[in-house]
N, C-alpha and C positions, 0 to 999 in steps of 0.2 A: 708652175714654177719654171719649166724649161722654156714656155712661151715667153714669159716675162723677162727671162735671160736673153732671148733671141732679139726681143723688142730693144731691150737695153743696149745691145751690142750694135744694133742697127742704129740706134741714136747716137751712141758713143762714135761710131764710124762717120755719120754725117756731121757731128759736132767738130770732129777732128778734121775733116776734109774743109769745112767752113773756116776754122782757125787756120789750117795751113794756106788757103787762099789768101785770107787776111793778112797773115804773116808775109806772104809773098808780095802783096801788093805794097805793104809798108816798106818791105826790104827794096824792092825795084824803085820805089819813090823815093827812098833815101839815098840810094845809089845815084838816081837821076839828079837829084838835088846836089850831091857831092860832085857829080861831075860837072853840073853847072857852075858850081862854084870855083871848081878848077879852070874852067873855061874862062870865067870872069877874071879870075886872078893872072891867067895869061895875057888878056887883053890889057889888064892894068899894066903889065911890065913893059 
């Protein structure tokens, strides 16, 4: 029982880490996209 719980915790932490990495990637990508859009709108003015 205890071993299963440890394995589950390890698995949960790994997936959490992966999820955080993906979220950060999407977040930075969207920020980059928005800053690019801002730059383009500045060029258009």
